[in-house]
C-alpha positions in Angstrom: 20.5 27.0 -5.3 19.4 25.6 -2.0 17.1 28.4 -0.7 13.4 28.5 -1.6 12.0 30.9 -4.2 11.7 34.5 -2.9 8.1 35.8 -2.8 7.8 39.6 -2.8 4.4 41.3 -2.3 3.8 44.3 -4.6 1.0 46.2 -3.0 -1.1 48.1 -5.6 -4.2 50.3 -5.2 -6.8 47.6 -4.6 -4.9 44.3 -4.8 -1.6 42.6 -4.5 0.7 41.5 -7.3 3.6 39.2 -6.5 7.2 39.0 -7.8 8.7 35.5 -7.4 12.4 35.4 -7.8 14.4 32.2 -8.3 16.7 31.4 -11.2 14.5 33.8 -13.1 11.7 36.2 -12.0 8.0 35.8 -12.7 5.0 38.1 -11.9 1.7 36.9 -10.5 -1.3 39.1 -11.3 -1.1 42.8 -12.4 -3.5 44.8 -10.4 -6.4 47.2 -11.1 -6.6 49.1 -14.4 -4.4 52.2 -14.3 -1.9 50.7 -11.8 0.7 50.1 -14.4 3.1 53.0 -13.5 2.9 51.8 -9.8 3.4 48.2 -10.8 6.5 49.2 -12.8 7.8 51.2 -9.9 7.3 48.3 -7.5 9.3 46.0 -9.9 12.0 48.6 -10.4 12.5 48.8 -6.7 13.7 45.2 -6.9 15.8 45.9 -10.0 13.3 44.1 -12.3 12.1 45.4 -15.6 9.0 44.0 -17.4 11.3 42.6 -20.1 13.2 40.6 -17.4 10.1 38.5 -16.5 10.0 35.0 -17.8 6.2 34.6 -17.2 3.1 36.4 -16.0 0.6 34.2 -14.1 -3.0 35.3 -13.8 -4.7 33.6 -10.8 -8.2 34.4 -12.1 -10.0 36.7 -14.5 -11.2 39.5 -12.3 -10.3 43.1 -13.4 -8.3 43.8 -10.2 -5.9 41.0 -11.1 -5.8 41.4 -14.9 -6.1 45.2 -15.3 -2.6 45.9 -16.4 -2.0 43.0 -18.8 -2.5 45.1 -21.9 0.1 47.7 -20.8 2.6 45.0 -19.7 2.3 43.0 -22.9 2.7 46.1 -25.1 6.0 46.9 -23.3 7.4 43.4 -22.9 7.3 40.2 -24.9 6.3 38.0 -22.0 4.1 34.9 -21.9 0.8 34.8 -20.0 -0.4 31.7 -18.2 -3.9 31.1 -16.9 -6.6 28.5 -16.4 -8.6 27.6 -19.5 -11.8 29.3 -18.2 -9.8 32.4 -17.4 -8.3 32.3 -20.9 -11.9 32.4 -22.3 -12.5 35.6 -20.3 -9.3 37.2 -21.4 -10.0 36.4 -25.1 -13.6 37.7 -24.8 -12.7 40.8 -22.8 -14.9 39.8 -19.9 -14.5 39.1 -16.2 -15.3 35.9 -14.5 -18.8 35.6 -13.0 -19.1 36.7 -9.4 -21.4 34.8 -7.1 -21.9 36.6 -3.7 -21.6 34.5 -0.6 -22.8 37.2 1.8 -25.0 40.2 2.1 -21.9 42.4 1.8 -21.0 40.6 -1.4 -24.4 41.3 -2.9 -24.0 44.9 -1.9 -20.6 45.2 -3.6 -21.6 43.3 -6.8 -23.3 46.3 -8.5 -20.1 48.3 -8.1 -18.2 45.7 -10.1 -20.2 46.5 -13.2 -18.8 50.0 -13.1 -15.2 48.8 -13.6 -13.5 49.4 -17.0 -14.2 46.7 -19.6 -11.1 44.5 -20.0 -9.2 44.8 -23.3 -9.3 41.4 -25.1 -6.0 39.5 -25.4 -4.9 36.0 -26.0 -2.9 34.1 -23.3 0.0 32.0 -24.4 -0.2 29.1 -21.9 -3.3 27.4 -20.7 -3.0 25.4 -17.5 -5.5 22.5 -17.3 -3.6 20.4 -14.7 -0.6 20.6 -12.4 2.3 22.0 -14.3 5.9 22.6 -13.4 7.4 26.1 -13.4 10.9 24.8 -13.9 11.0 25.8 -17.6 10.5 29.4 -16.4 13.2 29.3 -13.7 11.0 28.7 -10.7 11.0 25.8 -8.3 7.3 25.2 -8.0 4.2 24.3 -9.8 0.9 25.8 -11.1 -2.3 24.0 -10.2 -6.0 24.7 -10.7 -7.7 25.7 -7.4 -11.3 26.3 -8.4 -13.9 27.8 -6.1 -13.6 31.6 -6.0 -14.3 31.4 -9.8 -14.4 28.6 -12.3 -10.9 29.5 -13.6 -8.5 29.9 -10.7 -4.8 28.9 -10.4 -2.4 28.8 -7.5 1.3 28.7 -7.4 2.7 26.0 -5.1 6.4 26.9 -4.4 9.1 24.6 -3.1 9.6 25.3 0.6 6.0 25.5 1.7 4.5 28.7 0.3 1.6 29.2 -2.1 0.2 32.2 -3.9 -3.5 31.7 -4.1 -5.2 34.8 -5.5 -8.6 35.2 -4.0 -9.0 31.7 -2.7 -8.6 33.4 0.6 -8.8 37.1 1.4 -8.7 39.6 4.2 -11.9 40.9 5.8 -12.9 44.4 4.9 -13.2 45.3 8.6 -10.8 42.9 10.2 -8.1 43.5 7.6 -5.5 41.3 9.2 -7.6 38.2 9.5 -8.1 35.5 6.9 -11.6 35.1 5.5 -13.6 33.1 2.9 -13.8 35.3 -0.2 -16.9 37.5 -0.6 -17.6 35.7 -3.9 -17.6 31.9 -4.2 -18.5 30.3 -7.5 -18.6 26.8 -6.0 -18.3 26.2 -2.3 -17.5 22.5 -2.6 -14.8 23.2 -5.1 -13.4 25.9 -2.9 -13.2 23.6 0.1 -11.5 20.9 -2.0 -8.9 23.4 -3.3 -8.1 24.7 0.1 -7.8 21.2 1.7 -5.7 20.2 -1.3 -3.2 22.9 -0.5 -3.2 22.1 3.2 -2.6 18.4 2.4 0.5 19.5 0.5 1.9 21.0 3.7 1.6 24.6 2.6 2.6 26.8 5.5 2.3 30.3 4.1 -0.5 31.6 2.0 0.0 34.7 -0.1 -3.3 36.3 -1.2 -4.6 38.9 -3.6 -6.1 41.0 -0.8 -4.3 41.3 2.6 -2.1 38.5 4.0 0.1 36.7 4.0 -1.6 34.1 6.3 -0.1 31.2 8.2 -1.4 27.7 7.9 -3.2 27.8 11.2 -5.4 30.7 10.1 -6.3 28.9 6.9 -7.2 25.7 8.8 -9.7 27.8 10.8 -11.7 28.6 7.7 -12.7 24.9 7.1 
């Protein structure tokens, strides 16, 4: 198989999930609670059933990315992979701490407390360091990319694409432009993570909100 893995954006109500298809399919993130029928419909449009998935990757433990894990795991016996700190949140039924970067972030933060409380679950695979996705049929790697939270992962795919969760996001007003996320747990770690991906010659960044963004747009954030 000479072509790169195929990345398919699955737009849900408030966030993107991604279907990655190579030798086998995997899912990245699951959307806001209550989006499971829509998520299933998006997968079905590409002839994928939940039981076909070889892995579900959670980029970080915020409810708009983990919201449909309970429904998915009830229907399909599929492994979940995440960062160790995200694993702690999943086990405890909590969301990762948000640290607003801007006035808008501070205004939005109280609304987050109104979100449904996550249902606790135990992930199968904890990713502490760069890890190959070959065992799951994907030519690529998982790697920690901290900064937005203290428990973020990105997928670095052969061919120059990366799925980065909320390491980068669209602006709420300029929806087609790349922005630093509203919430940044550690600015220095965020910069290291983004520079690390750029140093690996990533050309296309797929994000949890908006996107995708080309390399030149991401370089402009640093």
